[in-house]
N, C-alpha and C positions, 0 to 999 in steps of 0.2 A: 504494500500500500504506500502511496506517495504522501504528499503533504495534505491532501484533501481538496485542493483547489479545483480539480477536474471532476469531483463527485457531483452527481445530480442531487437535487433536493431530497428525493426519496432515499437515496443512499446515505445521505447525511443523517436523516431522521432515523433510519434503520440502525446506523452505527451508534447514534446517541442512545437509543433504547437498549441496544445490546450492551453498551457500557453501563447503563443504569441497572440492567438486570444483574450483571456480574458485580456491580458495586453494592447493590442492595441484598443480594443473595445470602451472604453470611449473617447479616443482621436479621433477615427474615427467618433464617433457620434458627438463630438464637431465640427470637421472639416466639416462634412456634413451639420450640422445646420448653420455654418458660410457661407458655399457655398449657401445654400438656402436663406439666408438673404442678399446675394449680396456682401459679403466681399471676393472678389476673391483672392488677393495675401495673405491676412491674413489667409484665409482658407488653402491655399497651404502650408504656413509655419507651421500651426498647424498640417496638415497631415504629413508633412515630419518630423518634430520634434517628433510627436507622433509615427511615424514608428521607428525612432531611439530609442526612449524610450521603445517601445514595444519589440524590440530585446533585449534591456538591461534587461528589466523585465523578459522576457522569459529565458534568459540565467542565471540570478542570482537567480530567485525564486526556492525554493526547491519543493514546492507543488503548486497545482493549486490555492489553497486559498491565498497563498502569491502573486501569479501573479494577482489575482483579486484585492487585496488590493493595489498592486503596480500600476495596471492599473487605478484604481480610483484616486490614489494619483497623477499620472502623468497627468490625465485629469484636475484635480483641479489646478495643478501647471501651466499647459498651459493656462488655463482660467485666472488665476491670473496674469500671465505674460502679456497676452493681455490687461487686465485692466490697469496694470501698464504702459505699453507702450502707451496706449490711453491717460492716465492721463498726462504723460510727453509731449505728442504731443499737447494736448489742453492747457496746462499750461506752455508755453514756457517762459523761463527767459530772452531770448535774443530778443524777439519781442517787438513791441510797447506796452507800459503799459497803 
């Protein structure tokens, strides 16, 4: 693939949605697993933030490979964020010691 200057509009749109799919895929998988495990509101937050990150990855990645790397990175970041929030909730500094 070249720099994309000679692509038709249909090809550019197809490429954009392809990058969006691989950018949102890991976050979608993480959200579906969270829903299956019974974490309702947490799963919805993962899906919504993953959707926003998927649009960001699709619009900023130049190639599909970059979108794959960005999608995996966003899935890892969302998982780490949930672990961090869970740790702060269980280790409250203001509750009874």
